[in-house]
C-alpha positions as CSV (number, residue, x, y, z in Angstrom):
1,M,16.6,-25.7,-5.4
2,S,19.1,-25.9,-2.6
3,S,22.4,-24.3,-3.4
4,N,25.8,-26.0,-3.3
5,N,26.4,-28.8,-0.9
6,D,23.7,-29.2,1.8
7,T,22.8,-25.5,2.2
8,I,19.2,-24.9,2.7
9,R,18.1,-21.5,1.4
10,I,15.3,-19.7,3.3
11,A,13.6,-16.4,2.4
12,L,12.2,-14.1,5.1
13,P,10.3,-10.8,4.7
14,R,11.1,-7.3,5.7
15,G,8.3,-4.9,6.4
16,E,5.3,-5.1,8.8
17,I,5.6,-8.7,10.0
18,R,9.4,-8.7,10.4
19,N,9.6,-7.9,14.1
20,A,6.9,-10.3,15.2
21,L,8.3,-13.0,13.0
22,G,11.9,-12.5,14.3
23,E,10.7,-12.7,17.9
24,M,8.8,-15.9,17.2
25,L,11.7,-17.5,15.4
26,A,14.1,-16.6,18.2
27,K,11.8,-18.1,20.8
28,Y,11.9,-21.4,19.0
29,G,15.6,-21.5,18.6
30,F,15.8,-20.2,15.0
31,V,18.0,-17.1,15.8
32,V,18.8,-15.0,12.7
33,E,21.3,-12.5,14.2
34,G,20.7,-9.1,12.7
35,Y,17.2,-9.8,11.3
36,L,15.4,-8.2,14.2
37,E,17.6,-5.1,14.2
38,G,16.6,-4.2,10.6
39,S,20.1,-4.4,9.3
40,R,21.0,-3.0,5.8
41,V,22.5,-6.4,5.1
42,Y,20.2,-8.9,3.6
43,R,22.1,-12.2,4.1
44,F,22.2,-14.0,7.4
45,E,23.2,-17.2,9.0
46,V,21.1,-19.0,11.6
47,K,22.9,-19.2,15.0
48,D,24.0,-22.8,15.9
49,H,22.5,-24.2,12.7
50,P,25.2,-24.4,10.0
51,G,23.9,-25.0,6.5
52,L,20.9,-22.7,6.9
53,Q,21.2,-19.5,4.8
54,V,18.6,-16.8,5.2
55,R,18.0,-14.0,2.8
56,V,15.6,-11.0,3.3
57,F,13.3,-9.8,0.5
58,S,10.3,-7.6,0.1
59,D,7.2,-9.7,1.1
60,A,5.8,-9.4,-2.5
61,D,9.0,-11.0,-4.1
62,I,9.2,-14.1,-1.9
63,P,6.5,-16.3,-3.5
64,I,8.1,-15.7,-6.9
65,Q,11.5,-16.7,-5.6
66,V,10.2,-19.9,-4.1
67,A,8.2,-20.7,-7.2
68,L,11.3,-20.3,-9.4
69,G,13.2,-22.7,-7.1
70,N,15.7,-20.1,-6.0
71,Y,14.7,-20.7,-2.3
72,D,13.7,-24.0,-0.6
73,L,11.6,-22.5,2.2
74,A,10.1,-19.2,3.0
75,I,7.8,-17.3,5.4
76,C,5.7,-14.5,3.9
77,S,2.2,-13.0,3.8
78,R,-0.5,-15.3,2.5
79,T,-1.8,-12.4,0.5
80,W,1.3,-12.3,-1.7
81,V,1.2,-16.1,-2.2
82,D,-2.3,-15.8,-3.6
83,E,-1.5,-12.7,-5.6
84,L,0.9,-15.0,-7.5
85,L,-1.2,-18.2,-7.6
86,T,-4.4,-16.4,-8.7
87,R,-2.8,-15.6,-12.0
88,Y,-0.2,-18.3,-12.4
89,Q,-2.0,-21.5,-11.3
90,H,0.9,-24.0,-10.9
91,D,1.9,-26.4,-8.2
92,S,5.5,-25.3,-7.5
93,I,4.6,-23.7,-4.2
94,V,3.5,-25.9,-1.2
95,S,1.8,-24.4,1.8
96,I,3.1,-26.1,4.9
97,N,1.5,-24.2,7.7
98,N,-0.3,-20.9,8.5
99,L,1.5,-19.2,11.4
100,D,0.0,-17.5,14.4
101,L,1.0,-14.1,13.2
102,K,-1.3,-11.2,12.2
103,S,-1.3,-9.9,8.7
104,E,-3.6,-7.2,7.3
105,P,-6.7,-8.4,5.5
106,L,-7.2,-7.1,2.0
107,V,-10.3,-5.0,1.4
108,V,-12.0,-3.0,-1.3
109,A,-13.0,0.6,-0.3
110,G,-14.5,3.7,-1.8
111,A,-15.7,7.2,-0.9
112,R,-17.7,7.6,2.2
113,G,-21.4,6.5,1.7
114,S,-20.6,4.6,-1.5
115,N,-21.7,1.1,-2.3
116,L,-20.5,-1.4,-5.0
117,E,-23.7,-1.7,-6.9
118,E,-24.0,2.0,-7.4
119,I,-20.3,2.3,-8.4
120,A,-20.6,-0.6,-10.8
121,A,-23.7,0.9,-12.5
122,S,-22.0,4.3,-13.0
123,G,-19.9,3.2,-16.0
124,V,-16.2,2.5,-16.1
125,V,-15.0,1.8,-12.6
126,R,-11.4,2.9,-11.9
127,V,-9.6,0.7,-9.4
128,A,-6.2,1.4,-7.8
129,T,-4.3,-1.4,-6.3
130,E,-0.9,-3.0,-5.6
131,Y,-2.6,-6.4,-6.0
132,P,-3.8,-6.5,-9.6
133,N,-4.2,-10.3,-9.8
134,L,-6.3,-10.5,-6.7
135,A,-8.2,-7.4,-7.7
136,D,-9.0,-8.8,-11.2
137,H,-10.1,-12.1,-9.7
138,Y,-12.4,-10.4,-7.2
139,L,-14.0,-7.9,-9.7
140,R,-14.8,-10.7,-12.2
141,Q,-16.1,-12.9,-9.4
142,I,-18.6,-10.4,-8.1
143,G,-19.6,-9.3,-11.7
144,I,-18.3,-5.8,-12.1
145,P,-19.1,-5.4,-15.8
146,N,-16.7,-2.6,-16.8
147,Y,-13.6,-1.7,-14.8
148,R,-10.1,-0.3,-15.3
149,L,-7.2,-1.4,-13.1
150,F,-4.4,1.0,-12.1
151,D,-1.5,-1.1,-10.9
152,V,0.1,1.4,-8.5
153,W,3.4,1.1,-6.6
154,A,1.9,1.8,-3.2
155,Q,-0.8,3.8,-1.3
156,S,-3.8,2.8,-3.4
157,E,-5.8,4.6,-0.7
158,S,-4.5,8.0,-2.1
159,W,-6.5,7.6,-5.4
160,P,-10.2,7.7,-4.4
161,P,-12.4,9.5,-4.8
162,D,-11.0,12.0,-7.3
163,D,-8.6,9.7,-9.3
164,A,-10.3,6.3,-8.9
165,E,-13.7,5.0,-7.7
166,L,-12.2,2.1,-5.7
167,A,-9.0,1.1,-3.9
168,I,-8.0,-2.4,-3.0
169,G,-5.4,-2.7,-0.3
170,P,-4.6,-3.4,3.4
171,Q,-7.6,-2.6,5.6
172,S,-6.0,-0.2,8.1
173,E,-4.5,2.0,5.4
174,L,-7.9,2.5,3.7
175,I,-9.6,3.1,7.0
176,N,-7.0,5.7,8.0
177,E,-7.6,7.5,4.7
178,G,-11.3,7.9,5.7
179,L,-12.6,5.6,3.0
180,S,-15.6,3.3,3.5
181,I,-14.8,-0.5,3.5
182,L,-17.2,-2.1,1.0
183,A,-16.0,-5.8,1.2
184,E,-13.2,-8.0,2.4
185,I,-11.5,-10.0,-0.4
186,H,-8.6,-11.7,1.4
187,S,-8.3,-12.6,5.1
188,G,-4.5,-12.2,5.2
189,G,-2.4,-14.5,7.2
190,V,1.3,-15.5,7.3
191,S,2.4,-18.8,5.7
192,L,5.4,-21.2,5.8
193,I,5.8,-22.3,2.2
194,A,8.2,-24.6,0.3
195,N,9.3,-25.2,-3.3
196,R,7.6,-28.5,-4.2
197,T,10.6,-30.0,-6.0
198,S,12.9,-29.0,-3.2
199,L,10.6,-30.5,-0.6
200,A,10.5,-33.8,-2.5
201,S,14.1,-34.1,-3.6
202,N,16.2,-32.5,-0.9
203,N,16.7,-33.1,2.8
204,L,15.2,-30.0,4.4
205,S,14.9,-31.5,7.9
206,K,17.5,-29.2,9.5
207,A,15.2,-26.3,8.9
208,L,11.8,-28.0,9.0
209,E,12.4,-29.5,12.4
210,I,12.3,-26.0,13.9
211,L,10.0,-24.2,11.5
212,T,7.2,-26.7,11.7
213,E,7.2,-26.3,15.5
214,L,6.2,-22.6,15.1
215,P,2.7,-22.0,16.5
216,G,0.0,-22.3,13.8
217,S,-3.1,-20.2,13.3
218,Q,-6.6,-21.6,13.9
219,L,-8.1,-18.9,11.7
220,N,-8.7,-19.5,8.0
221,S,-6.6,-17.4,5.7
222,G,-6.8,-16.8,2.0
223,L,-9.3,-15.8,-0.7
224,I,-12.8,-14.8,0.4
225,Q,-15.8,-15.7,-1.8
226,G,-17.4,-12.4,-2.9
227,E,-21.1,-11.9,-3.1
228,R,-22.2,-11.4,-6.7
229,I,-23.8,-8.0,-7.4
230,H,-26.6,-7.5,-9.9
231,V,-25.8,-4.8,-12.4
232,T,-26.8,-4.4,-16.0
233,Y,-23.8,-4.1,-18.3
234,S,-23.1,-0.4,-19.1
235,N,-21.0,0.7,-22.0
236,K,-21.3,4.3,-20.8
237,K,-18.1,6.1,-21.6
238,M,-16.1,7.6,-18.8
239,V,-16.8,11.3,-19.0
240,V,-14.3,13.4,-17.2
241,P,-15.6,17.0,-16.8
242,E,-13.2,19.8,-17.4
243,R,-11.6,20.6,-14.2
244,T,-12.3,23.8,-12.4
245,T,-9.1,23.6,-10.2
246,F,-5.4,23.5,-10.9
247,R,-4.2,20.2,-9.5
248,I,-0.6,19.6,-8.2
249,A,0.8,16.3,-7.0
250,V,3.7,16.4,-4.4
251,P,5.6,13.3,-3.1
252,D,5.9,11.7,0.3
253,G,8.8,9.5,1.6
254,H,12.4,10.1,0.7
255,A,11.6,12.8,-1.9
256,Q,9.4,14.8,0.5
257,R,12.2,16.8,2.2
258,H,13.8,17.7,-1.1
259,T,10.5,18.8,-2.6
260,V,9.7,21.0,0.4
261,E,13.1,22.7,0.0
262,S,12.5,23.2,-3.8
263,L,9.1,24.8,-3.1
264,S,10.5,26.9,-0.3
265,D,13.2,28.3,-2.6
266,A,10.5,29.3,-5.0
267,G,8.5,31.0,-2.2
268,I,5.7,28.4,-2.2
269,E,4.3,26.8,0.9
270,F,1.4,24.3,1.3
271,G,-0.3,23.9,4.6
272,G,0.2,20.4,6.0
273,Y,3.2,19.7,3.8
274,S,6.6,20.2,5.4
275,K,9.7,18.2,6.1
276,N,8.0,16.6,9.0
277,E,4.4,16.5,7.9
278,A,2.4,15.3,4.9
279,V,-1.4,15.3,5.1
280,R,-3.1,13.7,2.0
281,R,-4.5,17.0,0.8
282,P,-2.4,20.0,1.8
283,T,-3.9,23.5,1.6
284,S,-2.9,26.2,-0.7
285,T,-3.3,30.0,-0.3
286,I,-3.3,30.3,-4.1
287,S,-6.8,30.5,-5.3
288,G,-8.0,27.6,-7.4
289,V,-5.1,25.3,-6.6
290,D,-5.6,21.8,-5.2
291,V,-2.7,19.8,-3.8
292,K,-2.5,16.1,-3.2
293,V,0.3,13.9,-1.7
294,M,1.0,10.6,-3.5
295,R,3.8,8.2,-4.3
296,P,6.3,9.8,-6.8
297,Q,6.4,6.4,-8.7
298,D,2.7,6.8,-9.7
299,M,2.8,10.4,-10.7
300,P,3.8,9.9,-14.4
301,R,0.8,7.6,-14.9
302,A,-1.5,10.1,-13.1
303,V,-0.3,13.0,-15.2
304,A,-0.6,10.9,-18.5
305,L,-4.2,10.2,-17.5
306,G,-4.9,13.9,-17.1
307,N,-5.5,13.7,-13.4
308,F,-2.9,16.4,-12.5
309,D,-1.7,19.6,-14.2
310,L,1.7,19.5,-12.5
311,A,3.5,16.9,-10.5
312,L,6.8,16.9,-8.6
313,T,8.6,13.5,-9.0
314,G,12.0,12.1,-9.8
315,Q,13.6,12.0,-13.3
316,D,14.2,8.3,-12.7
317,W,10.4,7.6,-12.3
318,L,9.7,9.7,-15.4
319,Q,12.3,7.7,-17.3
320,V,10.9,4.3,-16.0
321,F,7.4,5.2,-17.1
322,L,8.6,6.4,-20.6
323,S,10.7,3.3,-21.1
324,S,7.4,1.2,-20.6
325,F,5.2,3.7,-22.5
326,P,7.4,5.7,-24.9
327,S,4.4,7.4,-26.5
328,A,2.9,8.5,-23.2
329,P,2.0,12.3,-23.4
330,I,4.1,13.5,-20.5
331,M,7.3,15.5,-20.3
332,Q,9.7,17.2,-17.9
333,L,8.8,20.9,-17.4
334,C,11.8,21.8,-15.3
335,D,14.7,20.3,-13.3
336,L,14.5,21.1,-9.6
337,R,18.1,19.9,-9.1
338,R,17.6,18.3,-5.7
339,S,17.5,14.8,-4.4
340,E,20.5,13.8,-6.4
341,Y,21.5,10.2,-6.8
342,K,22.9,7.8,-9.3
343,L,21.0,5.1,-11.1
344,G,23.1,2.4,-12.6
345,A,24.3,-1.2,-13.0
346,V,25.4,-2.8,-9.7
347,I,27.5,-6.0,-9.5
348,S,29.4,-7.9,-6.8
349,K,32.5,-6.3,-5.5
350,D,34.3,-9.6,-5.7
351,L,34.3,-9.7,-9.5
352,P,37.8,-9.0,-11.0
353,V,36.4,-6.6,-13.6
354,K,36.4,-2.8,-14.3
355,S,33.6,-2.4,-16.8
356,I,30.3,-4.0,-17.7
357,G,31.8,-5.4,-20.8
358,E,34.5,-7.2,-18.8
359,A,31.8,-8.4,-16.5
360,I,29.9,-10.0,-19.3
361,D,33.0,-11.7,-20.6
362,F,33.7,-13.0,-17.1
363,W,30.2,-14.5,-16.7
364,R,30.3,-16.1,-20.1
365,K,33.9,-17.4,-20.1
366,D,32.8,-21.0,-19.7
367,D,29.4,-20.7,-21.3
368,P,29.0,-18.2,-24.2
369,Y,25.2,-18.6,-24.1
370,R,24.7,-18.1,-20.4
371,T,21.6,-16.1,-19.6
372,I,22.5,-12.9,-17.7
373,R,19.9,-12.0,-15.0
374,L,19.1,-8.4,-14.2
375,A,17.1,-7.6,-11.1
376,S,15.4,-4.3,-10.5
377,E,12.5,-2.3,-9.3
378,Y,13.0,-0.4,-12.6
379,A,12.1,-3.5,-14.7
380,S,11.6,-1.6,-18.0
381,L,14.8,0.4,-17.5
382,A,16.7,-2.9,-16.9
383,D,15.3,-4.3,-20.1
384,Q,16.3,-1.2,-22.0
385,Y,19.8,-1.4,-20.4
386,A,20.2,-5.0,-21.5
387,R,19.3,-4.2,-25.1
388,D,21.5,-1.0,-25.2
389,N,24.5,-3.0,-24.0
390,Q,23.8,-6.0,-26.3
391,L,23.7,-8.5,-23.4
392,G,22.5,-11.2,-25.7
393,R,20.6,-13.8,-23.7
394,Y,19.2,-12.1,-20.6
395,R,16.3,-12.2,-18.2
396,V,14.8,-9.3,-16.2
397,I,13.6,-10.1,-12.6
398,P,11.1,-7.4,-11.5
399,L,11.3,-6.5,-7.8
400,T,9.4,-4.5,-5.2
401,G,12.3,-3.7,-2.8
402,A,15.2,-5.1,-0.8
403,S,16.9,-5.5,-4.1
404,E,20.5,-5.6,-2.8
405,G,19.9,-9.1,-1.6
406,F,19.7,-10.5,-5.2
407,V,23.3,-10.1,-6.3
408,P,25.3,-12.3,-6.9
409,E,23.3,-15.5,-6.1
410,D,20.0,-14.7,-7.8
411,A,21.1,-12.2,-10.4
412,E,24.3,-11.0,-12.0
413,I,23.3,-7.3,-12.3
414,L,21.1,-5.1,-10.2
415,I,19.8,-1.9,-11.8
416,E,19.5,0.3,-8.7
417,G,19.7,3.9,-7.5
418,T,21.8,5.1,-4.6
419,E,22.4,8.4,-2.9
420,T,25.3,7.5,-0.5
421,G,26.2,3.9,-1.5
422,T,25.9,2.8,2.1
423,T,23.5,-0.1,1.5
424,L,25.5,-1.2,-1.6
425,R,28.7,-1.3,0.5
426,A,27.0,-3.2,3.3
427,N,26.0,-5.9,0.8
428,N,29.5,-6.1,-0.9
429,L,28.2,-4.4,-4.1
430,S,29.5,-1.6,-6.3
431,M,28.0,0.4,-9.2
432,I,30.1,-0.4,-12.2
433,D,28.1,1.6,-14.8
434,V,26.1,4.8,-14.3
435,I,22.9,5.0,-16.4
436,M,21.7,8.4,-15.2
437,N,22.2,11.0,-12.6
438,S,18.6,11.6,-11.3
439,T,17.2,14.7,-9.6
440,N,13.7,15.7,-8.8
441,C,11.7,17.5,-11.4
442,A,8.3,19.0,-12.4
443,I,6.4,17.1,-15.0
444,G,3.2,17.8,-17.0
445,H,1.1,16.6,-19.9
446,M,2.4,17.4,-23.3
447,R,-0.8,19.1,-24.1
448,R,-0.8,22.4,-22.2
449,P,-3.9,22.7,-20.0
450,P,-6.6,25.0,-21.5
451,G,-7.2,28.6,-20.4
452,W,-6.2,29.8,-17.0
453,R,-4.9,26.4,-16.0
454,G,-2.3,26.6,-18.8
455,E,-1.3,30.1,-17.6
456,M,-1.1,28.7,-14.0
457,R,1.2,25.9,-15.1
458,D,3.5,28.3,-17.0
459,N,3.6,30.5,-13.9
460,F,4.4,27.6,-11.5
461,V,7.2,26.4,-13.8
462,K,8.7,29.9,-14.0
463,I,8.6,30.3,-10.2
464,L,10.1,26.8,-9.7
465,N,12.9,27.6,-12.1
466,S,13.7,30.9,-10.3
467,G,13.9,28.9,-7.1
468,T,16.6,26.6,-8.6
469,D,18.5,29.7,-9.7
470,S,18.4,31.2,-6.2
471,S,19.6,28.0,-4.6
472,D,22.8,27.8,-6.6
């Protein structure tokens, strides 16, 4: 609902549509100063329109915030609206208009030359996606008889063909990976949405007078009816042949530079993987070694599934996975001692407290049964932190990014990692309690690979450990 007084709360996305949306808004007199510049700050006012408060979130989080009533109005990708509504079919979100802005269609893709009927008939179909609700809806709709969803953090295109048969994600990313597009499942689009109760009960005219003037799209957006395939149900077990190569996963993004340095200190280089380059499948001069670049967040799952013999990820992501799946058969093989940053509980700087215990007492001074909200990309760690610190009544809000925008209005605590603290300071936040000091590390399956692959893993760990000693 609307916040105190007559403030209208509006959520806008970061990411791929941010620039085009910011330019459109400014053209129609809705100037959000700092939004176009990609500021580290996530709270904005609207120029010449007092009472309008803008917050920036990851696109995926916006429909949830509107559905909960935390925001009155929002603009976001239609894909993420339907990702929520496909599973949670309620009427708390009202679609006001589809805007004349481009957004990637969502497609299903597989290896070159593949087709859905052949893949469906092959047995268990492994599907990697960031959109598990839309993926599940589509796969049931077309009649895939036996499938297994991998809910990945990002880059579903990195999984086929060796670690999944299908990927469901934005079209351009799958095409760029060299995969074959097998079907379109969502046409994309950008929508202006509202919370139904807010729209009915509050005066939102100060915002809607401008936002409803934004040019609309003549194209249909939303779910696409899939064509049903004809496949006999197969209970064929997924047979994974023993691998003939030693597989290593290395990260992209923020962790890439530190991983390259760790490998270099150990005397290891992979062609196409450097501080400035990361092809999907780097080359190795070591006989029998295959290397693949993927998101570090997804590596613990991939190792637990037996897809990789060795993976270089972060201790934080290993801990996140183990807090969700404590019996998962993975472990740290060595600490690479780079990419250092703190992971901890973050609160507003304005609170007159010096510890998390004092903060809890402050929040509950007028209501001893108040629910304390924890927001985090590390949802399972946030849950564990709440239990370890005996928070009593609490609620965990899972996020996909731009998390600094949640405290203090939409959550009391943020469980977040920081290397320099710059973004925390920009949003008037501070880390009051450190959960762990995370570095990058090598992980592997608890069961040592058989034969020469086990010897290869032992040798890699030994070399990586020697590299950390030489860098001291």
